Every structure is written in structure tokens, then in C-alpha cells.
C-alpha positions, 0 to 999 in steps of 0.5 A, a space after each residue: 505548476 497547475 494541479 494536472 502538471 503536479 499530478 503527472 509529475 508525481 505519477 511519473 516519479 512513483 511509477 518507475 521500473 523496478 521500484 515500488 512504494 514502502 507503506 510506513 503508515 501504520 496507525 498507533 495501535 498497529 505499530 504498537 502491536 508490531 513493536 510489542 512483538 519485538 519487545 519494544 515500547 511504542 513511544 513517540 521517540 522509538 517510532 521516530 528512531 525506527 522510521 528515521 533509521 529505515 528512511 535513511 537506508 543507503 540505496 533504498 531509493 534504487 528500489 523504492 519510489 515512494 513512502 506512505 507516512 502516518 500523520 505523526 511521521 510527517 511532523 517528526 525530525 531525524 536527530 540532525 533536525 531533518 524532517 522525515 519526509 525530507 529524509 526520504 526525498 533526499 533519496 528520490 523517494 516521494 513522500 505521501 500520507 495516509 488520510 483516512 480516519 480508520 474504519 467503523 461498523 457500517 450502520 444496519 449492515 452487520 459485520 461490515 465496515 466503512 472508512 471515515 475521514 472525508 470531513 475537512 479532507 481538502 484543508 488537511 491536504 493543503 497542510 500535508 502538501 506544505 509539509 512535503 506530501 505529494 500523494 495520499 492513500 485511503 483504505 477500505 476493507 471488505 470482510 469475506 464470507 458466504 454472505 459478506 460483504 453486503 452490497 451496501 458495504 461495497 457501494 458505501 466504500 466505493 463512494 467514499 473512495 471516489 470522493 476522496 480521490 476526487 478531492 485529492 486530484 482537485 488539490 494536485 495530490 495523487 490518490 492511491 485507492 486501496 480497496 482491501 479484500 481481507 485474507 481473514 477467513 476460510 473462503 476459497 480462491 474462487 470466492 475471493 475472486 468473485 468478491 474482488 471483481 464485484 468490489 473493483 467494478 463498483 469502485 471504478 463505476 464510482 470513480 467515473 461518476 466522480 470524474 476521477 482521471 484514471 491516468 492520474 491515480 494509482 490502485 492498491 488492491 489485494 491479490 486474489 488468494 484463498 482465506 488464510 484458514 482455508 485448507 488449500 493455499 494457492 501457488 504463485 502461478 495460480 494467484 497470478 492467473 486469478 488476480 490478473 484475470 480479475 484485474 483485466 475484467 475490472 480495471 481500466 487500462 488507463 490506470 497509471 499503475 497497480 501497487 499491491 498490498 501484501 495483506 497478511 502474506 509473508 515477505 517471501 509469499 508477497 514477492 513470489 506472487 508479484 513476480 508470477 504476475 509480472 511474468 504474464 506479459 503483456 499487461 495493460 498496467 505496471 504491476 508493483 508493490 506497496 508493502 508494509 509488513 512484507 517489507 518491514 518485518 525483517 528490518 524490525 526483527 533485526 532492529 529490536 529497538 537497539 541502536 547497535 543494530 542499525 546497520 543490520 536493520 537497514 541491510 534487511 530492509 534493502 535486501 527485501 526491497 531489492 527482491 521486490 524490485 526484481 519481482 516488479 520486473 518478473 526477474 525474482 527467484 527463490 535462490 535470491 532470498 539467500 543472497 546477501 
């Protein structure tokens, strides 16, 4: 199969009605923080136990089309010796991999950051593919204030995202492009919209320059929301209106799908906001979810590191996935939160 055919097959598998992507690619420091909150040590054995448990959730493939893995997870095996990517693939869930090397301070741009990881990316992708990964993810972050992000940060991160996406497509790996406008701060809804519009314009200009084909990539943006410290938070209908308007101004209709990150929202908020957007039909692209914390938090709270809690952990994850599957269709209601 040539690279284009591989890309088309993977996109088709990921962009399914009523399904989204589980982000399980937390870095070691991030998962350590989340495990600490539930009183669990972040050892390799505990990380393997937790992730093998959630990937084996019966019925998860009914609502989850793909899972983003951390490099460690790509090499781990379940208790029966099954590689964890295969554990997901058994349910029709496409394995993917986070490939960026994290963010650092952007030189001569105070308080801005840029993402690293382009060196040797092509060779790493070859290895990841041999282990079952069919798509990849690269995250850029943008801090928001009256002056941030700088034009330098917007341009530098767009360039890196585009180079990454081009390398992926050349290898037959579908790139997920993730420009995250951070929720931290007290900025207004309008300020978030302005920054998001500027960021997405620059990202798609860079993708075009690097000959990335929009039909063979996915976008993972943040929603347009006020800063979490702002006095007035937005209702789902308002988030939907501002987010969809911003996307229509910046994202080509040819993009295969938009899979939102939850970005610090609660599980219920992330679901309600996605649902509100999908009620604004017709839309140029499928709008779905690629949530980490907003899918996994209830499961982690149920698990608490105890094997005896396995069934409750899987039930909590499946329930949250089902609700987001409904939101993917614009068919979610708050009453569904209590249904078990």
C-alpha cells in the first residue's frame, strides 16, 4: 500500500460518526501528577496496569476510534503478553503516538514557548509504525495575555507543526495538528477568539507552504473559551457560536476532521460544549473529541490503583465515552449524565 492509500485508510478509520479519540499520551510528569491526586505511585508497573485496563474496556470501540499513546505505552504489554497497541486494535481502535519532545522557552520571546522534536522524526516514525502506530500527534501551546502570544511564537510553532505534518504524511502516518490556546489566565472570550483566529491562520498558511494535504490530516484545536480566572464563564451555546465562527474563518473545508482537546474543562463542560457545536449544522467538517482528562478523570477516580476496582473503572470510562459519542452527533443531554 502506498503512503496516500495508508493515509486515506487511517483517516477513514478515525473519522467515524459517533466516535472520537482517547488521548492517553500523558508524559511521565503529567501522569505522575494525576496518579498523585488519587494516591497512586507513578511506577512503570502502575502505568502499565492502568492503561492496559482502560484499553481493554469492553465496548470502548463503539465510541472511540483511535487512541494516542505515549512512547512508553507503545512498548508495554498486558498481563497476557499482548502489546498494548494490539489491545486497542482488537476493539477496532487505531493506535497513534505522541511524537513531539515537549515545549521549551522560545529564545528572545519572554513567556512564550515552542515545541521541540523534529530532529530524527522520520526515523522515529518508521519505528513507531512497525509497532502499530498509524497516526501521530504534535502539540504547540500559546499563552494568552494582552500581549501574548507574540507574532514570533505564532510563526515558530506554525512552522514546526507544518514540518512535523509534512514528515508524517511522507511516511504514511496521519498527522494530528494540535495548536492549543491555553485556558490559563483571565482573558475574555473575545480575546481567546482573536488569538485562536491568528494562530489558526498562521498554522494553515504554514501547512500550505509545506504541501500538507488537508484531506489527510486532522486538527486538534482548543475551544474558544474565556480564561479560567475570568469572572464570566461562557455557556455552551456561546462557546459553540464563537468557536465555530472562528473555525469557519480559518480552517479549510477540506480538512478531514476536527477533534477538540478539552484543555482544562470538566468532563461535563467538554461534552456539553461539543454537543452545542454539533447542533450548529450544517458544518464543513466533522466535529469530534480527542480528550484526555475529560475522558479519563472519572475512570481514574474509580480506579485508585486497586485491581478490585477494575469493573468500576471501565464502566466510568465507557459511560464518559458514550456521552461524548452522543455529543459528536449533537444528541447529548445533561440528563444522560445520571444514566448508568
